[in-house]
C-alpha positions as CSV (number, residue, x, y, z in Angstrom):
1,X,19.3,-10.8,7.5
2,X,19.6,-8.8,4.3
3,X,20.7,-5.2,4.8
4,X,17.8,-2.8,4.2
5,X,18.0,-1.4,0.7
6,X,18.5,2.3,0.5
7,X,15.1,3.9,0.1
8,X,14.5,5.7,-3.2
9,X,14.4,9.5,-2.5
10,X,11.8,11.4,-4.5
11,X,11.5,15.0,-5.4
12,X,7.9,16.2,-5.4
13,X,7.8,16.2,-9.2
14,X,9.2,12.7,-9.4
15,X,6.7,11.4,-6.9
16,X,3.9,13.1,-8.8
17,X,5.0,11.5,-12.1
18,X,4.4,8.1,-10.6
19,X,0.8,8.8,-9.5
20,X,-1.0,7.5,-12.6
21,X,0.8,4.1,-12.2
22,X,0.7,4.2,-8.4
23,X,-3.0,5.0,-8.3
24,X,-3.8,2.1,-10.7
25,X,-1.8,-0.3,-8.5
26,X,-3.4,0.9,-5.3
27,X,-6.9,0.6,-6.7
28,X,-6.1,-3.0,-7.7
29,X,-4.7,-3.7,-4.3
30,X,-7.9,-2.4,-2.6
31,X,-10.0,-4.6,-4.9
32,X,-7.9,-7.7,-4.2
33,X,-7.6,-6.9,-0.5
34,X,-11.4,-6.7,-0.2
35,X,-11.7,-10.0,-2.1
36,X,-9.1,-11.6,0.2
37,X,-11.0,-10.4,3.3
38,X,-14.3,-11.7,2.0
39,X,-12.7,-15.0,1.0
40,X,-11.1,-15.3,4.4
41,X,-14.4,-14.6,6.2
42,X,-16.2,-17.3,4.2
43,X,-13.4,-19.8,4.8
44,X,-13.3,-19.1,8.6
45,X,-17.1,-19.5,8.7
46,X,-16.8,-22.8,6.8
47,X,-14.2,-24.3,9.1
48,X,-15.6,-22.9,12.3
49,X,-17.9,-25.8,13.0
50,X,-15.5,-28.5,11.7
51,X,-13.6,-30.7,14.1
52,X,-9.8,-30.6,13.7
53,X,-9.4,-34.2,12.8
54,X,-12.1,-34.1,10.0
55,X,-10.7,-34.2,6.5
56,X,-11.2,-31.0,4.6
57,X,-14.2,-31.0,2.3
58,X,-13.7,-30.1,-1.4
59,X,-15.7,-26.9,-0.9
60,X,-13.5,-25.8,2.1
61,X,-10.4,-26.7,0.0
62,X,-11.7,-24.4,-2.8
63,X,-12.3,-21.6,-0.3
64,X,-8.8,-22.0,1.2
65,X,-7.2,-21.8,-2.2
66,X,-9.2,-18.7,-3.1
67,X,-7.9,-17.1,0.1
68,X,-4.3,-18.0,-0.9
69,X,-4.8,-16.8,-4.5
70,X,-6.1,-13.4,-3.3
71,X,-3.2,-13.1,-0.8
72,X,-0.7,-13.9,-3.6
73,X,-2.2,-11.2,-5.8
74,X,-2.2,-8.6,-3.1
75,X,1.4,-9.5,-2.3
76,X,2.6,-9.2,-5.9
77,X,0.8,-5.8,-6.3
78,X,2.4,-4.6,-3.1
79,X,5.8,-5.6,-4.6
80,X,4.9,-3.7,-7.8
81,X,4.4,-0.6,-5.6
82,X,7.7,-1.2,-3.8
83,X,9.4,-1.5,-7.2
84,X,8.2,2.0,-7.9
85,X,9.9,3.0,-4.7
86,X,7.0,4.0,-2.5
87,X,5.4,2.4,0.5
88,X,1.7,1.4,1.1
89,X,0.8,2.5,4.6
90,X,-3.0,1.7,4.7
91,X,-4.9,-0.8,2.5
92,X,-8.4,0.6,3.3
93,X,-7.5,4.3,2.8
94,X,-5.1,3.7,-0.1
95,X,-2.3,5.6,1.7
96,X,1.1,5.8,0.1
97,X,4.3,7.4,1.3
98,X,7.3,8.5,-0.7
99,X,10.6,9.2,0.9
100,X,11.8,12.8,0.3
101,X,14.5,15.1,1.6
102,X,13.6,18.2,3.6
103,X,16.7,20.2,4.8
104,X,18.8,17.1,4.5
105,X,16.5,14.9,6.6
106,X,14.2,12.1,5.4
107,X,10.5,12.8,5.5
108,X,7.5,11.3,3.7
109,X,5.5,12.8,1.0
110,X,2.0,11.5,1.7
111,X,-0.6,10.7,-0.9
112,X,-4.0,9.1,-0.7
113,X,-5.9,7.3,-3.4
114,X,-8.2,9.7,-5.1
115,X,-6.0,12.8,-4.6
116,X,-4.9,14.4,-7.9
117,X,-1.7,15.7,-6.4
118,X,0.6,15.1,-3.5
119,X,-0.4,17.9,-1.2
120,X,0.9,16.7,2.2
121,X,4.0,15.5,3.9
122,X,4.9,14.2,7.4
123,X,7.8,13.2,9.6
124,X,8.9,9.6,9.3
125,X,7.5,8.8,12.7
126,X,4.2,10.7,12.7
127,X,2.0,9.0,10.1
128,X,-1.2,10.1,8.5
129,X,-2.4,12.0,11.6
130,X,0.7,14.2,11.4
131,X,0.2,15.2,7.8
132,X,1.1,18.8,7.0
133,X,0.3,20.8,3.9
134,X,3.1,21.1,1.4
135,X,4.5,24.5,1.3
136,X,6.1,25.5,-2.1
137,X,9.1,26.9,-0.2
138,X,9.7,23.5,1.4
139,X,9.2,21.4,-1.7
140,X,9.7,23.5,-4.8
141,X,8.1,22.2,-8.0
142,X,10.3,22.4,-11.0
143,X,7.4,22.2,-13.5
144,X,4.9,25.1,-13.6
């Protein structure tokens, strides 16, 4: 197995500077993810009544390749997000976490699609439910 790459550590300012790009990618991911779910639903419906030994109809073949195309697009968008250094935590909510340091320990800065700024953080294990408001003393901003 490949060793896990070191996570990129962000300051609050650095994470915020990525938001225009990150929000564009996350919005695209949501669009493609919904398309994938719809395509998958249609495909599953189409194959539900078909016996296993029946050759695939051209229509079902088209639906299957639509599902695969959508999945590939979602995957490459998720990779774009990972290249920025952040992690997508929830497709539907558009939740993204950025690694940051707080008193020498790793925590997540937590952002949700539609938010103008990063206003919350949480411990690595606690997730969205454990979000806490960012206190300027904890995460100083360098830009006014």
